[in-house]
C-alpha positions in Angstrom: -169.7 72.3 13.8 -168.7 69.4 11.5 -170.7 68.2 8.6 -172.2 64.7 8.7 -170.7 62.2 6.3 -172.7 61.9 3.1 -174.5 58.6 2.5 -172.8 56.0 0.2 -173.3 56.8 -3.5 -176.2 55.0 -4.9 -175.0 55.5 -8.5 -172.7 52.6 -8.3 -173.8 49.5 -10.0 -174.3 46.3 -8.0 -171.4 44.7 -9.8 -169.1 47.5 -8.6 -170.4 47.2 -5.1 -169.8 43.5 -5.1 -166.4 43.9 -6.4 -165.6 46.4 -3.9 -166.9 44.1 -1.0 -164.9 41.3 -2.5 -161.7 43.5 -2.5 -162.4 44.4 1.1 -162.8 40.9 2.2 -159.7 39.9 0.3 -157.7 42.6 1.9 -159.1 41.6 5.4 -158.0 38.0 4.8 -154.6 38.9 3.6 -154.1 41.1 6.8 -155.1 38.2 8.9 -152.8 35.8 7.0 -149.9 38.2 7.4 -149.9 37.5 11.1 -150.1 33.8 11.1 -151.5 31.0 8.9 -155.1 30.3 9.3 -157.7 27.7 8.4 -160.4 28.3 5.9 -163.0 28.0 8.6 -161.2 30.6 10.7 -161.2 33.0 7.8 -164.8 32.3 7.0 -165.8 33.0 10.6 -163.9 36.3 10.7 -165.5 37.5 7.4 -168.9 36.5 8.7 -168.1 38.5 11.8 -167.3 41.4 9.7 -170.7 41.2 7.9 -169.4 40.1 4.4 -172.1 38.1 2.5 -171.5 34.4 2.1 -171.2 34.5 -1.7 -168.4 37.1 -1.5 -166.6 35.1 1.2 -166.8 31.9 -0.7 -165.3 33.5 -3.8 -162.5 35.2 -1.9 -161.6 32.1 0.1 -161.7 29.9 -3.1 -159.3 32.3 -4.7 -157.0 32.2 -1.7 -157.1 28.5 -1.7 -156.3 28.4 -5.5 -153.2 30.4 -5.0 -152.1 28.5 -2.1 -152.6 30.9 0.7 -155.1 28.7 2.5 -154.3 25.1 3.0 -155.8 23.3 5.8 -153.6 20.2 5.4 -150.4 22.2 5.5 -151.8 24.2 8.5 -152.6 21.1 10.6 -149.2 19.5 9.8 -147.4 22.8 10.9 -149.7 23.1 14.0 -149.1 19.6 15.0 -145.3 19.9 14.6 -145.1 23.2 16.4 -147.4 22.4 19.4 -145.8 19.1 19.9 -142.2 20.6 20.0 -142.8 23.8 21.8 -145.9 23.2 24.0 -145.5 19.5 24.5 -149.0 18.6 23.6 -150.2 15.0 23.1 -152.5 13.7 20.3 -155.9 14.3 22.1 -155.1 18.0 22.8 -153.7 18.5 19.4 -157.0 17.0 17.8 -159.1 19.2 20.1 -157.3 22.3 19.1 -157.5 21.5 15.3 -161.2 20.8 15.7 -161.8 24.3 17.3 -159.9 25.8 14.4 -162.4 24.1 12.0 -160.1 21.5 10.4 -161.9 18.4 9.0 -161.5 15.0 10.9 -159.8 13.4 7.9 -157.2 16.2 7.9 -156.7 16.0 11.5 -156.2 12.2 11.4 -153.6 12.7 8.6 -151.7 15.2 10.7 -151.7 13.2 13.7 -150.4 10.1 11.9 -147.0 11.8 12.1 -146.9 11.2 15.7 -146.2 7.6 16.8 -146.8 6.3 20.3 -143.0 6.1 21.1 -142.4 9.7 20.1 -145.5 10.8 22.2 -144.1 8.8 25.2 -140.6 10.2 24.8 -142.0 13.8 24.8 -144.0 13.0 28.0 -140.9 11.7 29.6 -138.9 14.8 28.8 -141.7 17.0 30.2 -141.8 15.0 33.5 -138.0 14.9 33.7 -137.9 18.7 33.4 -140.3 19.1 36.3 -138.7 16.5 38.4 -135.3 18.1 38.5 -136.7 20.9 40.6 -138.9 18.8 42.7 -138.3 17.8 46.4 -138.6 14.1 47.2 -138.4 14.4 51.0 -141.4 12.5 52.2 -144.3 10.2 51.0 -146.9 13.0 51.3 -144.9 15.2 49.1 -144.3 12.4 46.6 -148.0 11.6 46.3 -148.8 15.3 45.7 -146.0 15.4 43.1 -147.4 12.3 41.3 -150.9 13.9 41.2 -149.4 17.2 39.8 -147.3 15.5 37.1 -150.2 13.2 36.0 -152.4 16.2 35.9 -150.0 18.3 33.8 -149.7 15.5 31.3 -153.4 15.0 31.2 -154.0 18.6 30.5 -151.5 18.5 27.6 -153.4 15.7 26.1 -151.6 12.6 27.1 -153.6 9.5 27.9 -153.9 9.1 31.8 -152.6 5.6 32.1 -149.6 6.4 30.0 -149.0 9.6 32.1 -149.2 7.6 35.3 -146.7 5.1 34.0 -144.3 7.7 32.8 -144.4 9.5 36.1 -143.9 6.3 38.2 -140.9 5.3 36.1 -139.4 8.7 36.0 -139.9 9.2 39.8 -138.2 5.8 40.5 -135.3 6.8 38.3 -134.9 10.1 40.0 -135.0 8.6 43.4 -132.3 6.2 42.4 -130.2 9.1 40.9 -130.6 11.0 44.0 -129.3 8.2 46.2 -126.1 7.8 44.5 
C-alpha cells in the first residue's frame, strides 16, 4: 500500500511561497510563449485558469513585458501579416480575431492600418481566381450557385459583402471570356 503524500510544508514563510508561485507562473508563461507568441490578455487568462493570484500574475506579466517577451503591438502586426498572406483574411475578420485575443482597439487599428483597400481587394481577387480555375461554368444555375459560394467564402474571411460581390462578378466575367478563346 502506498503512503499518502505529506501536506505542503507550513514552515515556509509567505514571501517564499509567493516567490515560488511567481516562479511557477513565470515558467508556465515561458512554456506557453515557446509554442507561439501570445498577448498579455491570453497569458493572464491562462494564469487565472491555473489559479494564480492576480498580484502574482501582474508581476510576472509586467516582468515579461519589460524584457520584451510580451508585446501586443508586435503580436498584432505579425498576426495581421500572417493571416492576410496565409489565410486570406480581410480586415473585419482580422479585427475580430484580435479582439478575441484581448488586443486593445487602438492596437488593432494600428495593425490594420498597414492594409489598404487596394491590397485587400487584390487578395480577394487572388482567392476568387484560385477557386474559379477549378469551377465549371456550364449553365446559369451552376453559375448562380458559384457566385453565392464565392461571395460567401469571401464574407466568411472578413471581406465586405459589396466588394466581394463586385470581385466575384468581375472575375467570373474574365474567366468566361478566357474560356471562350
